[in-house]
C-alpha positions in Angstrom: -2.5 -23.4 5.1 -1.5 -27.0 5.8 -0.7 -28.0 9.4 2.9 -29.0 10.1 3.7 -32.4 8.9 0.7 -32.6 6.5 1.2 -33.4 2.8 -0.9 -31.5 0.2 -3.8 -33.6 -1.0 -3.7 -35.1 -4.5 -5.6 -33.2 -7.1 -8.7 -35.1 -7.9 -8.9 -33.4 -11.3 -5.5 -34.8 -12.3 -6.4 -38.2 -13.8 -3.5 -40.6 -14.1 -3.1 -43.5 -16.5 -0.4 -46.2 -16.2 1.0 -47.4 -19.6 2.7 -50.8 -19.3 3.8 -53.6 -21.7 6.5 -54.0 -24.3 7.6 -52.1 -27.4 4.2 -51.6 -29.0 3.1 -49.8 -25.8 6.4 -47.9 -25.6 6.0 -46.9 -29.3 8.3 -47.2 -32.2 6.5 -44.9 -34.8 8.3 -42.2 -36.7 8.0 -38.9 -34.9 6.5 -36.0 -37.0 6.0 -32.4 -36.2 2.4 -33.0 -35.1 3.7 -35.3 -32.4 6.0 -32.6 -30.9 3.2 -30.1 -30.2 2.4 -29.6 -26.5 -1.3 -30.0 -25.8 -2.8 -28.2 -22.8 -3.8 -30.5 -19.9 -1.9 -33.5 -21.2 1.2 -34.3 -19.2 3.6 -37.2 -18.9 6.0 -38.3 -16.1 9.4 -38.2 -17.6 12.5 -40.3 -16.8 13.4 -37.8 -14.0 9.9 -38.3 -12.5 8.9 -34.7 -13.5 5.6 -33.7 -15.0 6.2 -32.3 -18.5 4.1 -31.8 -21.6 3.3 -35.0 -23.3 5.2 -34.9 -26.6 6.6 -37.9 -28.4 8.5 -40.0 -27.6 6.8 -40.2 -24.3 8.7 -43.4 -23.5 12.4 -43.7 -22.8 12.9 -47.4 -22.6 15.3 -47.4 -25.6 16.9 -44.9 -27.9 14.5 -46.0 -30.7 11.4 -45.0 -28.8 9.0 -43.0 -31.0 5.3 -42.3 -31.5 3.1 -44.4 -29.3 -0.6 -44.8 -28.5 -0.1 -42.9 -25.3 -0.1 -39.2 -26.4 -3.2 -39.6 -28.5 -4.9 -41.5 -25.7 -4.2 -38.6 -23.4 -5.5 -36.0 -25.9 -8.8 -38.0 -26.4 -9.3 -38.4 -22.6 -8.7 -34.7 -22.0 -11.4 -33.8 -24.5 -14.1 -35.5 -22.4 -13.8 -33.0 -19.5 -12.3 -29.6 -19.8 -11.8 -29.4 -16.0 -9.3 -32.3 -15.8 -5.7 -32.7 -16.6 -4.4 -36.1 -17.9 -1.2 -37.5 -16.6 0.5 -40.4 -18.5 2.9 -42.7 -16.6 4.9 -44.5 -19.3 6.6 -47.6 -18.0 6.7 -50.0 -21.0 9.9 -51.7 -22.0 10.5 -53.2 -25.4 11.1 -57.0 -25.8 9.9 -57.9 -22.3 7.9 -61.1 -21.4 4.9 -60.9 -19.0 6.8 -62.8 -16.3 8.8 -59.6 -15.7 5.5 -57.8 -15.1 4.3 -60.2 -12.4 4.0 -58.7 -8.9 7.5 -59.5 -7.8 9.0 -58.9 -11.3 11.6 -56.1 -11.8 9.5 -54.2 -14.3 6.4 -54.4 -12.2 8.2 -53.1 -9.2 9.8 -50.3 -11.1 6.5 -49.2 -12.6 4.8 -49.5 -9.2 7.3 -47.1 -7.7 6.6 -44.6 -10.4 2.9 -45.0 -10.1 3.0 -44.4 -6.3 5.1 -41.3 -6.9 2.7 -40.0 -9.5 -0.3 -40.7 -7.2 0.9 -38.1 -4.8 -0.2 -35.5 -7.4 -3.3 -37.1 -8.8 -5.6 -40.1 -8.9 -5.0 -43.3 -10.8 -7.9 -43.7 -13.2 -6.9 -46.5 -15.5 -4.2 -48.9 -16.7 -3.3 -49.6 -20.3 -1.6 -52.8 -21.3 -0.1 -53.8 -24.7 2.1 -56.8 -24.7 2.3 -60.4 -25.8 4.7 -60.7 -28.7 7.4 -62.0 -26.4 5.1 -64.7 -25.0 3.6 -65.9 -28.3 6.6 -67.8 -29.7 6.5 -70.8 -27.4 3.6 -73.0 -26.2 4.9 -73.1 -22.7 4.7 -69.3 -22.3 1.5 -68.8 -24.4 -0.3 -71.5 -22.4 0.2 -69.7 -19.1 -0.3 -66.2 -20.4 -3.9 -66.1 -19.1 -2.8 -67.0 -15.6 -0.1 -64.4 -15.6 -2.3 -61.7 -17.1 -5.1 -62.2 -14.6 -2.6 -62.3 -11.7 -1.0 -59.1 -12.9 -4.3 -57.2 -13.1 -5.2 -58.3 -9.6 -1.8 -57.3 -8.3 -2.0 -53.8 -9.7 -5.5 -53.3 -8.2 -4.2 -54.5 -4.8 -1.0 -52.6 -4.7 -2.5 -49.4 -5.9 -5.5 -49.7 -3.6 -8.0 -49.3 -6.5 -9.9 -52.6 -6.7 -12.2 -51.4 -9.6 -9.7 -49.5 -11.7 -10.3 -50.1 -15.4 -7.8 -52.0 -17.4 -7.7 -51.9 -21.1 -5.7 -54.3 -23.2 -5.0 -54.4 -26.9 -4.9 -57.1 -29.6 -1.5 -57.9 -31.1 -0.8 -56.5 -34.6 -2.6 -58.4 -37.3 0.7 -58.3 -39.2 2.6 -60.2 -36.4 3.2 -63.5 -38.2 6.5 -64.7 -36.6 4.9 -66.4 -33.6 3.4 -69.9 -33.7 1.2 -69.3 -30.7 -0.1 -65.7 -31.3 -3.6 -67.0 -31.5 -3.5 -68.3 -27.9 -2.2 -65.0 -26.5 -4.7 -63.0 -28.6 -7.6 -65.1 -27.4 -6.5 -64.6 -23.8 -6.4 -60.8 -24.3 -9.8 -60.7 -26.1 -11.4 -62.9 -23.4 -10.3 -60.7 -20.5 -13.5 -58.5 -20.3 -15.5 -61.7 -20.0 -13.4 -63.0 -17.1 -12.2 -60.0 -15.2 -14.5 -57.2 -14.1 -13.8 -53.6 -15.2 -11.6 -54.5 -18.1 -11.8 -53.9 -21.8 -10.2 -55.0 -25.1 -9.5 -53.2 -28.3 -8.9 -54.6 -31.8 -6.0 -53.9 -34.0 -8.0 -54.6 -37.2 -7.1 -52.2 -40.0 -3.8 -51.1 -38.4 -0.5 -51.5 -40.3 3.2 -51.9 -39.4 6.1 -49.5 -40.0 7.7 -52.0 -42.4 9.3 -54.4 -39.9 6.3 -56.6 -39.4 6.6 -56.1 -35.7 5.7 -52.5 -34.7 2.7 -50.3 -35.7 3.4 -47.3 -37.8 2.8 -43.8 -36.4 -0.7 -43.4 -37.9 -1.7 -46.7 -36.5 -0.4 -45.9 -33.0 -2.5 -42.7 -33.1 -5.6 -44.7 -34.1 -4.9 -47.3 -31.5 -4.7 -44.5 -28.9 -8.2 -43.4 -29.9 -9.5 -46.9 -29.5 -8.0 -47.3 -26.1 -9.5 -43.9 -25.1 -13.0 -44.9 -26.3 -12.9 -48.1 -24.4 -11.5 -46.5 -21.2 -14.2 -43.8 -21.4 -16.9 -46.5 -21.7 -15.5 -48.3 -18.6 -15.3 -45.2 -16.6 -18.9 -44.5 -17.2 
């Protein structure tokens, strides 16, 4: 029995992952029956800040939210250890630039609030980031993307009190052709593991879009989730 005034300790076997970025993290894939099946030990923090089964869409940023990489990531992480539960904290918002994800930005602060709330129940084990389309159209935003990315990673580690928490980022879709400075942003993302400790990068090679030239299709999101999980598992080891 807990003493008066004491809070129950967080479950160390409840592993939490923060999902942040823009629409390709939130997910825009077509939801199929397989995406609606509840999977044991894979949960998500919904809009009402309740833990529920992780079924797509796990994001609620916009009405067009669909299949994302998150659910598959959670399933793959749960396979590693049958003793743990996986908790996904979806916070991505479509169409958002990285400046809104800086430490004092509105989206950062909203996600931080959810992460701290979730942390009462479990342990933050990793952060997933997929973003960059909004910053790849202009030289002035692409050229400072690295500074913003590195500052954001440092801020998350500081504010969550987990200085070595792994951070995995993903390459923008190979099909994303509209932005003149995509190569600058992609180079920054790819170089992160060489410049920031306990970070990893995954490729988008071989993945296709849903027909709009912007968002991955459902099958590609599922594959991307597997790639994020493999990299996260490697970092956690």
